[in-house]
MOPAC internal coordinates of N, CA, C and O (Angstrom, degrees):
PM7 1SCF
backbone

  N    0.0000 0     0.00 0     0.00 0    0    0    0
  C    1.4474 1     0.00 0     0.00 0    1    0    0
  C    1.5275 1   107.82 1     0.00 0    2    1    0
  O    1.2310 1   120.67 1   -43.08 1    3    2    1
  N    1.3150 1   116.33 1   136.92 1    3    2    1
  C    1.4579 1   121.36 1   178.90 1    5    3    2
  C    1.5296 1   109.97 1   -65.67 1    6    5    3
  O    1.2310 1   120.40 1   -35.71 1    7    6    5
  N    1.3342 1   116.84 1   144.29 1    7    6    5
  C    1.4693 1   119.26 1   179.30 1    9    7    6
  C    1.5275 1   113.19 1   -58.21 1   10    9    7
  O    1.2310 1   119.68 1   144.36 1   11   10    9
  N    1.3268 1   118.21 1   -35.64 1   11   10    9
  C    1.4652 1   119.48 1  -179.02 1   13   11   10
  C    1.5302 1   111.49 1   -68.73 1   14   13   11
  O    1.2310 1   120.07 1   141.99 1   15   14   13
  N    1.3178 1   117.48 1   -38.01 1   15   14   13
  C    1.4633 1   120.91 1   177.64 1   17   15   14
  C    1.5231 1   109.96 1   -68.84 1   18   17   15
  O    1.2310 1   120.85 1   140.92 1   19   18   17
  N    1.3149 1   115.97 1   -39.08 1   19   18   17
  C    1.4670 1   120.61 1   178.51 1   21   19   18
  C    1.5265 1   110.68 1   -62.13 1   22   21   19
  O    1.2310 1   120.63 1   133.43 1   23   22   21
  N    1.3254 1   116.40 1   -46.57 1   23   22   21
  C    1.4568 1   120.93 1   179.18 1   25   23   22
  C    1.5212 1   111.09 1   -62.89 1   26   25   23
  O    1.2310 1   120.20 1   136.28 1   27   26   25
  N    1.3160 1   117.22 1   -43.72 1   27   26   25
  C    1.4569 1   121.39 1   179.24 1   29   27   26
  C    1.5315 1   110.94 1   -62.53 1   30   29   27
  O    1.2310 1   120.21 1   139.70 1   31   30   29
  N    1.3161 1   117.20 1   -40.30 1   31   30   29
  C    1.4601 1   121.22 1   178.36 1   33   31   30
  C    1.5274 1   111.05 1   -63.55 1   34   33   31
  O    1.2310 1   120.47 1   137.96 1   35   34   33
  N    1.3210 1   116.70 1   -42.04 1   35   34   33
  C    1.4676 1   120.74 1   179.06 1   37   35   34
  C    1.5259 1   110.71 1   -65.11 1   38   37   35
  O    1.2310 1   120.27 1   136.37 1   39   38   37
  N    1.3170 1   117.09 1   -43.63 1   39   38   37
  C    1.4653 1   120.62 1  -179.17 1   41   39   38
  C    1.5230 1   110.99 1   -64.71 1   42   41   39
  O    1.2310 1   120.13 1   132.85 1   43   42   41
  N    1.3206 1   117.36 1   -47.15 1   43   42   41
  C    1.4704 1   120.83 1  -179.73 1   45   43   42
  C    1.5243 1   110.51 1   -63.88 1   46   45   43
  O    1.2310 1   120.16 1   137.30 1   47   46   45
  N    1.3336 1   117.30 1   -42.70 1   47   46   45
  C    1.4650 1   120.37 1   178.63 1   49   47   46
  C    1.5157 1   112.41 1   -63.17 1   50   49   47
  O    1.2310 1   120.53 1   139.50 1   51   50   49
  N    1.3216 1   116.58 1   -40.50 1   51   50   49
  C    1.4635 1   120.99 1   179.19 1   53   51   50
  C    1.5214 1   110.72 1   -65.93 1   54   53   51
  O    1.2310 1   120.18 1   134.34 1   55   54   53
  N    1.3217 1   117.25 1   -45.66 1   55   54   53
  C    1.4622 1   120.34 1   179.41 1   57   55   54
  C    1.5254 1   111.67 1   -64.91 1   58   57   55
  O    1.2310 1   120.36 1   139.03 1   59   58   57
  N    1.3245 1   116.92 1   -40.97 1   59   58   57
  C    1.4648 1   120.07 1   178.62 1   61   59   58
  C    1.5271 1   110.39 1   -63.93 1   62   61   59
  O    1.2310 1   120.12 1   136.96 1   63   62   61
  N    1.3268 1   117.37 1   -43.04 1   63   62   61
  C    1.4660 1   120.86 1   178.90 1   65   63   62
  C    1.5202 1   112.14 1   -63.55 1   66   65   63
  O    1.2310 1   120.72 1   139.03 1   67   66   65
  N    1.3300 1   116.23 1   -40.97 1   67   66   65
  C    1.4618 1   120.04 1   178.51 1   69   67   66
  C    1.5262 1   111.01 1   -65.16 1   70   69   67
  O    1.2310 1   120.62 1   137.81 1   71   70   69
  N    1.3275 1   116.41 1   -42.19 1   71   70   69
  C    1.4673 1   119.96 1   179.83 1   73   71   70
  C    1.5237 1   110.88 1   -64.93 1   74   73   71
  O    1.2310 1   120.21 1   135.59 1   75   74   73
  N    1.3145 1   117.20 1   -44.41 1   75   74   73
  C    1.4631 1   120.49 1   179.87 1   77   75   74
  C    1.5317 1   110.27 1   -63.20 1   78   77   75
  O    1.2310 1   120.18 1   137.97 1   79   78   77
  N    1.3203 1   117.25 1   -42.03 1   79   78   77
  C    1.4605 1   120.85 1   177.31 1   81   79   78
  C    1.5211 1   112.19 1   -62.63 1   82   81   79
  O    1.2310 1   120.59 1   137.64 1   83   82   81
  N    1.3247 1   116.48 1   -42.36 1   83   82   81
  C    1.4608 1   121.38 1   178.51 1   85   83   82
  C    1.5254 1   111.03 1   -62.38 1   86   85   83
  O    1.2310 1   120.54 1   132.48 1   87   86   85
  N    1.3350 1   116.57 1   -47.52 1   87   86   85
  C    1.4684 1   119.78 1  -178.89 1   89   87   86
  C    1.5363 1   111.38 1   -65.04 1   90   89   87
  O    1.2310 1   120.37 1   143.18 1   91   90   89
  N    1.3231 1   116.90 1   -36.82 1   91   90   89
  C    1.4582 1   120.37 1   177.74 1   93   91   90
  C    1.5241 1   110.45 1   -63.54 1   94   93   91
  O    1.2310 1   120.40 1   134.05 1   95   94   93
  N    1.3261 1   116.84 1   -45.95 1   95   94   93
  C    1.4630 1   120.96 1   179.23 1   97   95   94
  C    1.5292 1   111.04 1   -62.47 1   98   97   95
  O    1.2310 1   120.45 1   137.08 1   99   98   97
  N    1.3183 1   116.75 1   -42.92 1   99   98   97
  C    1.4625 1   119.89 1   179.40 1  101   99   98
  C    1.5328 1   111.45 1   -64.20 1  102  101   99
  O    1.2310 1   120.34 1   141.86 1  103  102  101
  N    1.3171 1   116.96 1   -38.14 1  103  102  101
  C    1.4591 1   120.88 1   178.17 1  105  103  102
  C    1.5242 1   110.42 1   -63.76 1  106  105  103
  O    1.2310 1   120.56 1   135.59 1  107  106  105
  N    1.3393 1   116.54 1   -44.41 1  107  106  105
  C    1.4664 1   119.81 1   178.27 1  109  107  106
  C    1.5303 1   111.23 1   -62.79 1  110  109  107
  O    1.2310 1   120.25 1   138.89 1  111  110  109
  N    1.3165 1   117.13 1   -41.11 1  111  110  109
  C    1.4624 1   120.70 1  -179.60 1  113  111  110
  C    1.5274 1   110.59 1   -66.18 1  114  113  111
  O    1.2310 1   120.07 1   134.20 1  115  114  113
  N    1.3272 1   117.46 1   -45.80 1  115  114  113
  C    1.4716 1   120.76 1   179.25 1  117  115  114
  C    1.5192 1   111.47 1   -61.76 1  118  117  115
  O    1.2310 1   120.58 1   138.92 1  119  118  117
  N    1.3262 1   116.50 1   -41.08 1  119  118  117
  C    1.4614 1   120.69 1   178.90 1  121  119  118
  C    1.5225 1   110.22 1   -64.97 1  122  121  119
  O    1.2310 1   120.41 1   138.71 1  123  122  121
  N    1.3236 1   116.82 1   -41.29 1  123  122  121
  C    1.4567 1   121.23 1   179.90 1  125  123  122
  C    1.5192 1   111.03 1   -64.54 1  126  125  123
  O    1.2310 1   120.36 1   137.47 1  127  126  125
  N    1.3248 1   116.92 1   -42.53 1  127  126  125
  C    1.4615 1   120.32 1   179.95 1  129  127  126
  C    1.5258 1   111.80 1   -67.09 1  130  129  127
  O    1.2310 1   120.05 1   143.79 1  131  130  129
  N    1.3215 1   117.51 1   -36.21 1  131  130  129
  C    1.4671 1   119.51 1   179.85 1  133  131  130
  C    1.5230 1   111.86 1   -70.95 1  134  133  131
  O    1.2310 1   120.40 1   154.50 1  135  134  133
  N    1.3369 1   116.84 1   -25.50 1  135  134  133
  C    1.4658 1   120.83 1   178.79 1  137  135  134
  C    1.5205 1   111.87 1   -98.45 1  138  137  135
  O    1.2310 1   119.79 1  -174.63 1  139  138  137
  N    1.3260 1   118.01 1     5.37 1  139  138  137
  C    1.4709 1   124.31 1   178.94 1  141  139  138
  C    1.5295 1   112.38 1    55.16 1  142  141  139
  O    1.2310 1   120.79 1  -137.09 1  143  142  141
  N    1.3370 1   116.09 1    42.91 1  143  142  141
  C    1.4589 1   120.39 1   175.62 1  145  143  142
  C    1.5252 1   108.59 1  -100.56 1  146  145  143
  O    1.2310 1   120.40 1   -26.90 1  147  146  145
  N    1.3317 1   116.84 1   153.10 1  147  146  145
  C    1.4668 1   119.82 1  -179.14 1  149  147  146
  C    1.5297 1   111.99 1   -81.59 1  150  149  147
  O    1.2310 1   119.98 1   142.05 1  151  150  149
  N    1.3144 1   117.65 1   -37.95 1  151  150  149
  C    1.4682 1   120.84 1  -179.93 1  153  151  150
  C    1.5259 1   109.24 1   -97.63 1  154  153  151
  O    1.2310 1   120.20 1   -44.69 1  155  154  153
  N    1.3501 1   117.23 1   135.31 1  155  154  153
  C    1.4692 1   118.91 1  -179.21 1  157  155  154
  C    1.5241 1   113.91 1   -62.17 1  158  157  155
  O    1.2310 1   120.16 1   143.59 1  159  158  157
  N    1.3343 1   117.30 1   -36.41 1  159  158  157
  C    1.4541 1   119.89 1   179.65 1  161  159  158
  C    1.5204 1   109.47 1  -138.20 1  162  161  159
  O    1.2310 1   121.16 1   -24.38 1  163  162  161
  N    1.3127 1   115.39 1   155.62 1  163  162  161
  C    1.4592 1   120.63 1   175.56 1  165  163  162
  C    1.5270 1   108.93 1   -86.77 1  166  165  163
  O    1.2310 1   120.79 1   -10.14 1  167  166  165
  N    1.3053 1   116.10 1   169.86 1  167  166  165
  C    1.4595 1   120.66 1   177.73 1  169  167  166
  C    1.5265 1   110.05 1   -61.33 1  170  169  167
  O    1.2310 1   120.41 1   138.08 1  171  170  169
  N    1.3025 1   116.83 1   -41.92 1  171  170  169
  C    1.4598 1   121.25 1   179.84 1  173  171  170
  C    1.5331 1   110.71 1   -61.60 1  174  173  171
  O    1.2310 1   120.29 1   135.90 1  175  174  173
  N    1.3174 1   117.06 1   -44.10 1  175  174  173
  C    1.4632 1   119.97 1   178.32 1  177  175  174
  C    1.5293 1   111.05 1   -64.18 1  178  177  175
  O    1.2310 1   120.15 1   140.80 1  179  178  177
  N    1.3221 1   117.32 1   -39.20 1  179  178  177
  C    1.4614 1   121.28 1   178.20 1  181  179  178
  C    1.5192 1   111.76 1   -61.92 1  182  181  179
  O    1.2310 1   120.84 1   137.42 1  183  182  181
  N    1.3276 1   115.99 1   -42.58 1  183  182  181
  C    1.4625 1   119.69 1   177.46 1  185  183  182
  C    1.5238 1   111.57 1   -65.58 1  186  185  183
  O    1.2310 1   120.36 1   139.81 1  187  186  185
  N    1.3161 1   116.92 1   -40.19 1  187  186  185
  C    1.4652 1   120.37 1   178.37 1  189  187  186
  C    1.5260 1   110.98 1   -62.27 1  190  189  187
  O    1.2310 1   120.47 1   136.29 1  191  190  189
  N    1.3187 1   116.71 1   -43.71 1  191  190  189
  C    1.4689 1   120.31 1   178.96 1  193  191  190
  C    1.5275 1   110.30 1   -63.71 1  194  193  191
  O    1.2310 1   120.38 1   136.36 1  195  194  193
  N    1.3210 1   116.89 1   -43.64 1  195  194  193
  C    1.4628 1   120.87 1   179.77 1  197  195  194
  C    1.5183 1   112.65 1   -62.72 1  198  197  195
  O    1.2310 1   120.76 1   134.65 1  199  198  197
  N    1.3154 1   116.16 1   -45.35 1  199  198  197
  C    1.4650 1   119.43 1   179.80 1  201  199  198
  C    1.5270 1   111.67 1   -67.60 1  202  201  199
  O    1.2310 1   120.38 1   144.47 1  203  202  201
  N    1.3185 1   116.88 1   -35.53 1  203  202  201
  C    1.4616 1   120.25 1   176.64 1  205  203  202
  C    1.5221 1   110.45 1   -64.93 1  206  205  203
  O    1.2310 1   120.55 1   138.19 1  207  206  205
  N    1.3283 1   116.55 1   -41.81 1  207  206  205
  C    1.4669 1   120.75 1   178.58 1  209  207  206
  C    1.5282 1   110.75 1   -63.85 1  210  209  207
  O    1.2310 1   120.32 1   138.38 1  211  210  209
  N    1.3177 1   117.00 1   -41.62 1  211  210  209
  C    1.4678 1   120.01 1   178.01 1  213  211  210
  C    1.5229 1   111.24 1   -64.13 1  214  213  211
  O    1.2310 1   120.46 1   139.99 1  215  214  213
  N    1.3267 1   116.72 1   -40.01 1  215  214  213
  C    1.4579 1   120.51 1   177.72 1  217  215  214
  C    1.5192 1   111.42 1   -63.42 1  218  217  215
  O    1.2310 1   120.59 1   139.38 1  219  218  217
  N    1.3317 1   116.48 1   -40.62 1  219  218  217
  C    1.4631 1   120.13 1   178.27 1  221  219  218
  C    1.5260 1   110.87 1   -64.75 1  222  221  219
  O    1.2310 1   120.27 1   138.08 1  223  222  221
  N    1.3250 1   117.10 1   -41.92 1  223  222  221
  C    1.4682 1   120.30 1   177.95 1  225  223  222
  C    1.5248 1   111.43 1   -63.22 1  226  225  223
  O    1.2310 1   120.83 1   140.73 1  227  226  225
  N    1.3257 1   116.01 1   -39.27 1  227  226  225
  C    1.4607 1   119.94 1   178.66 1  229  227  226
  C    1.5260 1   110.64 1   -63.58 1  230  229  227
  O    1.2310 1   120.31 1   137.01 1  231  230  229
  N    1.3210 1   117.02 1   -42.99 1  231  230  229
  C    1.4586 1   120.63 1   178.88 1  233  231  230
  C    1.5215 1   111.08 1   -65.20 1  234  233  231
  O    1.2310 1   120.07 1   138.40 1  235  234  233
  N    1.3229 1   117.47 1   -41.60 1  235  234  233
  C    1.4598 1   120.47 1   178.92 1  237  235  234
  C    1.5232 1   111.68 1   -64.17 1  238  237  235
  O    1.2310 1   120.34 1   139.77 1  239  238  237
  N    1.3234 1   116.96 1   -40.23 1  239  238  237
  C    1.4640 1   119.04 1   178.81 1  241  239  238
  C    1.5180 1   110.26 1   -69.23 1  242  241  239
  O    1.2310 1   119.82 1   147.96 1  243  242  241
  N    1.3253 1   117.94 1   -32.04 1  243  242  241
  C    1.4598 1   121.27 1   176.33 1  245  243  242
  C    1.5154 1   112.26 1   -66.69 1  246  245  243
  O    1.2310 1   120.95 1   142.80 1  247  246  245
  N    1.3208 1   115.78 1   -37.20 1  247  246  245
  C    1.4669 1   120.89 1   177.81 1  249  247  246
  C    1.5124 1   109.71 1   -65.29 1  250  249  247
  O    1.2310 1   120.62 1   134.20 1  251  250  249
  N    1.3320 1   116.41 1   -45.80 1  251  250  249
  C    1.4653 1   119.25 1  -176.65 1  253  251  250
  C    1.5290 1   111.23 1   -69.96 1  254  253  251
  O    1.2310 1   119.34 1   148.97 1  255  254  253
  N    1.3316 1   118.86 1   -31.03 1  255  254  253
  C    1.4595 1   120.55 1   178.95 1  257  255  254
  C    1.5148 1   111.49 1   -76.12 1  258  257  255
  O    1.2310 1   120.11 1   153.06 1  259  258  257
  N    1.3146 1   117.39 1   -26.94 1  259  258  257
  C    1.4636 1   121.26 1   179.67 1  261  259  258
  C    1.5193 1   112.67 1   -71.32 1  262  261  259
  O    1.2310 1   119.62 1   161.78 1  263  262  261
  N    1.3348 1   118.34 1   -18.22 1  263  262  261
  C    1.4528 1   122.23 1  -177.90 1  265  263  262
  C    1.5190 1   113.37 1   -83.39 1  266  265  263
  O    1.2310 1   119.62 1   169.58 1  267  266  265
  N    1.3244 1   118.33 1   -10.42 1  267  266  265
  C    1.4686 1   120.80 1  -176.62 1  269  267  266
  C    1.4999 1   112.59 1   -72.17 1  270  269  267
  O    1.2310 1   120.10 1   180.00 1  271  270  269

């Protein structure tokens, strides 16, 4: 892979991940405020989000390894 394509892929992936994380946090905060709760998410919701993120990373790494 060319260094310029590699760098562009890293930058786009980083920005996309940051944006998705930001929007997720804002959604949790807005939902918490509308329900008058003090914590944006419960422990159970936090675990669900974490496990979902790990599953997505596993699938993405599987896709990239299948192309070799």
